[in-house]
C-alpha positions as CSV (number, residue, x, y, z in Angstrom):
1,M,18.3,21.3,6.4
2,K,19.2,17.7,7.3
3,K,16.4,15.1,6.9
4,Q,15.5,12.3,9.3
5,L,16.5,8.8,8.5
6,K,14.0,6.4,7.2
7,K,11.0,5.6,9.4
8,Y,7.9,3.6,9.5
9,M,4.5,5.2,9.9
10,E,0.9,3.9,9.7
11,V,-1.2,5.3,6.9
12,Q,-5.0,5.2,7.3
13,T,-6.9,4.2,4.1
14,K,-10.5,3.3,3.4
15,Y,-9.3,-0.4,3.7
16,G,-7.7,0.1,7.2
17,K,-4.2,1.0,8.4
18,H,-1.1,0.1,6.5
19,L,2.5,0.3,7.6
20,C,4.6,2.4,5.2
21,L,8.3,3.1,5.0
22,F,9.3,6.7,4.5
23,E,12.8,7.3,3.2
24,P,14.3,10.7,2.3
25,D,15.7,10.9,-1.2
26,D,18.3,13.1,-3.0
27,K,15.6,15.4,-4.5
28,E,14.4,16.8,-1.2
29,G,11.4,14.5,-1.1
30,Y,10.3,11.2,0.4
31,I,10.1,7.8,-1.2
32,V,7.4,5.6,0.3
33,T,7.1,1.8,0.1
34,V,4.5,-0.5,1.6
35,P,6.1,-3.8,2.9
36,G,2.7,-5.5,3.1
37,L,2.0,-4.7,-0.6
38,P,5.2,-5.5,-2.5
39,G,5.8,-3.3,-5.6
40,T,3.7,-0.4,-4.1
41,I,5.9,2.7,-4.1
42,T,5.2,6.4,-4.4
43,W,6.9,9.8,-3.7
44,G,6.0,13.1,-2.1
45,K,7.9,16.4,-1.6
46,T,6.9,16.6,2.0
47,I,6.0,14.0,4.6
48,S,2.4,15.2,4.4
49,E,2.2,14.9,0.6
50,A,4.0,11.6,0.7
51,K,1.5,10.3,3.2
52,R,-1.4,11.3,1.0
53,M,0.3,9.7,-2.0
54,A,0.9,6.5,0.0
55,Q,-2.9,6.4,1.0
56,E,-3.8,6.7,-2.7
57,A,-1.2,4.1,-3.8
58,V,-2.4,1.6,-1.2
59,E,-6.1,2.0,-2.1
60,L,-5.4,1.6,-5.8
61,C,-3.2,-1.5,-5.1
62,V,-5.9,-3.1,-2.9
63,E,-8.6,-2.3,-5.5
64,C,-6.4,-3.8,-8.3
65,L,-5.9,-7.0,-6.3
66,A,-9.6,-7.3,-5.6
67,Q,-10.4,-7.0,-9.3
68,K,-7.8,-9.6,-10.1
69,A,-9.4,-11.9,-7.5
70,R,-12.8,-11.4,-9.1
71,I,-11.5,-12.1,-12.6
72,L,-9.8,-15.3,-11.4
73,R,-12.9,-16.5,-9.6
74,K,-15.0,-15.9,-12.6
75,K,-12.5,-17.6,-14.9
76,E,-12.2,-20.6,-12.7
77,G,-15.9,-20.8,-11.9
78,I,-15.4,-20.2,-8.2
79,R,-18.3,-18.7,-6.4
80,E,-16.6,-18.3,-3.0
81,F,-13.3,-19.0,-1.5
82,A,-13.4,-21.9,0.9
83,K,-13.1,-21.0,4.5
84,P,-10.5,-23.0,6.5
85,S,-11.8,-25.2,9.2
86,L,-10.5,-24.6,12.7
87,A,-10.7,-28.2,13.7
């Protein structure tokens, strides 16, 4: 069975929707990357499994980035990030 070419699909996570790139691989599965979160990559045997794996990968990446931000704020003594003025 011939697989489709790579395609973009939105994946819903607890942090919102994220655009993911699904590419067929040589092992009858799909490699998934997340352009908005560089370095986030996963794999699934079917599109459905790849989508579930992408959801988990995105959520873990976002949680890791949030944790790093908390550590940096604590280390630097920052209570809140400054909000940009719209003036």
